[in-house]
C-alpha positions as CSV (number, residue, x, y, z in Angstrom):
1,M,68.8,265.2,151.4
2,N,66.4,264.9,154.4
3,K,64.5,261.4,154.7
4,E,60.9,262.0,154.6
5,G,59.5,262.1,158.1
6,Y,62.8,262.3,159.3
7,K,62.4,263.7,163.0
8,S,65.0,265.9,164.6
9,G,65.5,268.5,167.3
10,F,67.1,270.1,170.5
11,V,66.4,268.8,173.7
12,A,67.2,270.5,177.1
13,I,67.8,268.4,180.3
14,V,67.3,270.7,183.6
15,G,67.0,269.8,187.1
16,R,68.6,270.3,190.4
17,P,71.9,269.5,191.0
18,N,72.8,265.6,191.1
19,V,69.2,264.2,189.8
20,G,70.9,262.3,187.4
21,K,71.2,264.5,184.3
22,S,74.9,263.3,183.3
23,T,74.1,259.8,183.7
24,F,71.2,260.1,181.6
25,L,72.9,261.3,178.8
26,N,75.7,258.9,179.3
27,R,73.1,256.4,179.1
28,V,71.5,257.4,176.0
29,I,74.3,258.4,174.1
30,G,76.3,255.0,175.2
31,Q,79.7,256.6,175.3
32,K,80.8,258.5,177.9
33,I,80.6,262.6,177.4
34,A,79.3,264.2,180.3
35,I,81.2,264.0,183.6
36,M,79.4,261.9,186.7
37,S,79.9,262.5,190.5
38,D,77.8,262.0,193.6
39,K,79.0,265.9,194.4
40,P,76.2,268.1,193.0
41,Q,77.4,271.0,190.5
42,T,79.9,268.8,188.1
43,T,78.7,269.9,185.0
44,R,79.5,273.8,184.0
45,N,78.9,273.8,180.1
46,K,76.2,272.8,178.0
47,I,77.0,269.3,177.0
48,Q,75.7,268.4,173.6
49,G,74.9,264.6,173.2
50,V,74.1,263.7,169.6
51,Y,71.8,260.1,169.5
52,T,70.9,259.3,166.2
53,T,68.7,256.3,164.7
54,E,67.2,255.5,161.2
55,D,64.5,258.0,161.9
56,A,65.3,260.4,163.9
57,Q,68.3,262.5,165.5
58,I,67.9,263.9,169.1
59,I,70.7,267.0,170.3
60,F,70.5,266.7,174.1
61,I,71.9,269.8,175.6
62,D,72.8,269.0,179.4
63,T,72.4,272.2,181.7
64,P,74.2,272.6,184.9
65,G,71.9,272.4,187.8
66,V,69.8,275.3,188.4
67,H,70.8,276.9,192.2
68,K,71.2,279.8,193.7
69,P,74.5,281.1,192.4
70,K,77.1,281.7,195.3
71,H,79.9,283.5,192.7
72,K,80.5,284.9,189.2
73,L,80.9,281.2,188.0
74,G,77.8,280.4,189.9
75,D,76.0,283.2,187.6
76,F,77.4,282.0,184.6
77,M,76.4,278.4,185.6
78,M,72.8,279.9,186.1
79,K,72.3,281.6,183.1
80,V,73.3,278.8,180.6
81,A,70.5,276.7,182.4
82,L,68.3,279.2,182.1
83,N,68.8,280.3,178.5
84,A,68.8,276.8,177.4
85,L,65.2,276.6,177.9
86,R,64.5,279.3,175.6
87,E,66.5,278.0,172.3
88,V,65.0,274.1,172.2
89,D,62.2,271.9,171.0
90,L,61.9,270.0,174.4
91,I,62.5,270.1,178.0
92,L,63.2,267.3,180.1
93,F,62.7,268.5,183.7
94,M,64.8,265.8,185.3
95,V,63.9,265.0,189.7
96,N,65.5,263.1,191.8
97,V,62.3,260.7,193.5
98,E,64.6,259.5,196.2
99,E,64.6,263.2,197.2
100,G,61.3,264.0,196.6
101,F,60.0,267.4,196.0
102,G,62.2,270.4,197.0
103,R,62.6,274.3,196.9
104,G,64.8,274.0,193.7
105,D,62.1,272.3,192.0
106,A,60.0,275.1,192.7
107,F,62.6,277.4,191.6
108,I,62.7,275.8,188.1
109,I,59.1,275.3,188.0
110,E,58.8,279.1,188.0
111,R,61.1,279.3,185.2
112,L,59.5,276.7,183.1
113,K,56.3,279.0,183.1
114,E,58.1,281.7,181.2
115,V,58.7,279.2,177.9
116,N,56.4,278.2,175.8
117,T,58.6,274.6,175.2
118,P,56.9,271.7,175.8
119,V,57.9,270.1,179.1
120,F,58.1,266.5,180.0
121,L,58.3,265.5,183.8
122,V,61.5,262.6,183.9
123,M,61.1,261.0,187.6
124,N,64.4,259.6,187.9
125,K,65.8,257.3,190.3
126,I,62.5,255.0,190.3
127,D,65.0,251.9,191.3
128,K,65.6,253.4,194.9
129,V,61.9,254.0,195.5
130,H,58.3,251.9,196.2
131,P,55.9,252.0,193.3
132,D,53.4,253.3,195.8
133,D,55.2,256.5,196.9
134,L,55.5,257.3,193.3
135,L,51.8,258.3,192.8
136,P,51.5,261.2,195.6
137,L,54.9,262.8,194.2
138,I,53.4,262.9,190.7
139,D,50.5,264.6,192.2
140,Q,52.4,266.8,194.0
141,Y,54.2,268.1,190.8
142,K,51.3,268.0,188.4
143,D,49.5,270.1,190.8
144,L,52.1,273.1,189.9
145,Y,52.9,272.9,186.5
146,P,50.8,271.2,183.2
147,F,53.5,268.5,181.9
148,A,53.0,267.3,178.4
149,E,54.3,263.9,179.6
150,I,55.5,262.6,182.9
151,V,57.9,259.6,182.6
152,P,59.4,257.6,185.5
153,I,62.9,256.1,184.7
154,S,66.2,255.0,186.1
155,A,69.0,256.5,184.1
156,L,71.5,254.0,185.9
157,Q,69.7,250.8,185.3
158,G,68.4,251.7,182.2
159,N,64.6,251.2,183.0
160,N,62.1,253.1,180.8
161,V,64.6,255.2,179.1
162,E,64.0,253.7,175.7
163,N,60.3,254.5,176.1
164,L,61.4,258.0,177.1
165,I,63.5,258.4,173.9
166,E,60.2,257.4,171.7
167,Q,57.9,259.8,173.7
168,I,60.8,262.4,173.1
169,K,60.8,261.5,169.2
170,K,56.6,262.4,169.1
171,Y,57.4,265.7,170.2
172,L,60.1,266.3,167.6
173,P,59.6,268.6,164.3
174,E,60.3,267.1,161.3
175,G,63.7,268.0,160.5
176,P,67.4,267.7,158.9
177,Q,70.2,264.9,160.2
178,Y,72.1,267.9,161.8
179,Y,75.1,266.0,162.9
180,P,76.6,262.7,160.6
181,P,75.6,259.3,162.3
182,D,78.5,258.5,163.6
183,Q,78.9,262.0,166.2
184,I,78.3,261.8,169.5
185,T,79.1,265.4,170.4
186,D,79.7,268.8,169.3
187,H,82.6,269.4,171.7
188,P,86.0,269.6,170.5
189,E,88.4,266.7,172.2
190,Q,90.0,269.0,174.2
191,F,86.7,269.7,176.0
192,I,85.8,266.2,177.1
193,I,89.5,265.3,177.6
194,A,89.5,268.2,180.1
195,E,86.2,266.9,181.7
196,L,87.5,263.4,182.2
197,I,90.7,264.7,184.1
198,R,88.6,266.9,186.0
199,E,86.2,263.9,186.8
200,K,88.8,261.9,188.4
201,A,89.9,264.5,190.4
202,L,86.7,265.6,192.0
203,H,86.1,261.5,192.5
204,L,89.6,261.0,194.2
205,T,89.9,264.2,196.9
206,R,86.1,263.8,197.7
207,E,85.1,266.8,200.2
208,E,88.7,268.2,200.5
209,V,88.7,270.0,197.2
210,P,85.4,271.1,196.4
211,H,84.1,272.9,192.7
212,S,87.6,275.3,192.9
213,I,89.1,272.7,190.2
214,A,89.4,273.6,186.3
215,V,91.2,271.7,183.7
216,V,93.1,273.2,180.8
217,V,94.3,271.0,178.0
218,E,97.3,272.6,176.7
219,S,98.6,270.2,173.8
220,I,97.3,266.8,172.3
221,E,100.0,265.6,170.1
222,R,99.8,263.1,167.5
223,R,103.4,261.9,166.6
224,K,103.9,260.3,163.2
225,D,106.2,258.0,164.4
226,S,104.3,256.6,167.2
227,D,100.6,255.3,167.7
228,T,100.8,257.3,171.4
229,V,98.7,260.6,171.6
230,Y,100.5,262.8,174.1
231,V,98.1,265.0,175.8
232,G,99.5,267.5,178.8
233,A,96.9,269.3,181.0
234,V,96.9,271.6,184.0
235,I,94.9,271.3,187.0
236,I,94.0,274.9,188.3
237,V,93.0,275.0,192.0
238,E,92.3,278.1,193.9
239,R,94.7,277.6,197.1
240,D,98.1,275.8,198.1
241,S,96.8,273.5,200.3
242,Q,94.3,272.1,197.8
243,K,97.5,271.9,195.5
244,G,99.1,269.7,197.7
245,I,96.1,267.4,197.9
246,I,95.6,266.9,194.4
247,I,99.3,266.2,194.1
248,G,99.3,263.6,197.1
249,K,102.2,262.1,199.2
250,Q,105.4,261.8,197.0
251,G,103.0,262.4,193.8
252,R,100.3,259.7,194.5
253,M,97.3,261.4,194.3
254,L,98.3,262.8,191.0
255,K,99.5,259.6,189.5
256,E,96.3,258.0,190.4
257,I,93.7,260.8,188.6
258,G,96.4,260.5,185.6
259,Q,96.1,256.7,185.7
260,R,92.3,256.7,185.8
261,A,91.7,259.4,183.3
262,R,94.3,257.7,180.9
263,M,91.7,255.1,180.4
264,D,89.0,256.8,179.9
265,I,90.7,259.2,177.6
266,E,92.4,256.4,175.4
267,A,88.7,254.9,175.1
268,L,87.5,258.2,173.9
269,L,90.3,258.5,171.5
270,G,91.1,255.2,170.2
271,S,94.4,254.9,170.8
272,K,97.5,254.7,173.5
273,V,97.5,257.9,175.6
274,F,100.6,259.6,177.3
275,L,99.0,261.8,179.8
276,E,101.3,264.5,181.4
277,L,99.5,266.6,184.6
278,W,100.7,269.8,186.0
279,V,99.1,271.7,189.1
280,K,98.7,275.6,189.2
281,V,97.5,277.7,191.7
282,Q,95.3,280.5,190.2
283,K,93.8,282.3,193.9
284,D,90.1,282.8,193.6
285,W,89.6,282.3,189.9
286,R,86.3,281.3,190.2
287,N,85.6,285.2,190.7
288,R,87.5,286.5,188.2
289,L,85.8,286.6,184.6
290,A,89.1,287.0,182.7
291,Q,90.3,283.7,184.2
292,L,86.8,282.3,183.5
293,R,87.2,282.9,179.9
294,D,90.3,281.9,179.5
295,F,89.3,278.6,181.3
296,G,86.5,277.7,178.4
297,F,83.5,279.8,180.0
298,R,82.8,282.0,177.6
299,E,79.3,283.8,178.4
300,E,78.8,285.2,174.9
301,E,78.3,281.9,173.4
302,Y,74.8,281.6,175.0
């Protein structure tokens, strides 16, 4: 039964790569469901985070950063980002005030003009700039698009995030609670576990292995006679040299990736985890549609 006056709806977060969309989502939900990296283009699929209170439920969709595609995976990510704009109640256009206005922002604003959804300009990373520098930047964006609201925040520190949530609620329609109050995402455990492993691999290998990493979780087994969850996963790379980097000298890098990922997976599942990782080379997988589908990038879902 719906509560009278209860607000609910879907909110897309769009923006250039690396403006802090995943950091914001994790801040609001209070649990790690979107991977974070200082490399752009870490988010590949729409990640739904569910925020539930007594008076509202907000379903956030975190999209891949809008960018000029360079391969089939890029085309897919671009389609996901733009399609998200057409299926939501509200759009948060997030910008990094430290970087200022860029060509990517102009590109996104042109796409926003094609939809009738209300758009908030969310100015992230305000902790990195002097307040006096914000006003001319706000004017620059206002001249290009009639934003419903303009809200400066720091997703990392939490500044003004609660105010943004209250503003979002005002724009949502009355509606049902789509998800149970304790559910924070609609993704299966396998997806989140794969993302957590991929985050560690990206973070630890830095520039040596770019975005040619995919992770496939092959098994999650809860044995009756044990309180440990056994997880088996494969890290996919495009070249033999990348495989060597991921494994590291005497397997040290792979062990470190596994140890760090296991801690996050244990927090997610609430139990001890035994994590077994393998590394496979699948040459040029980002340009092969069949392999993209195998790794979970299913275009028909969008």
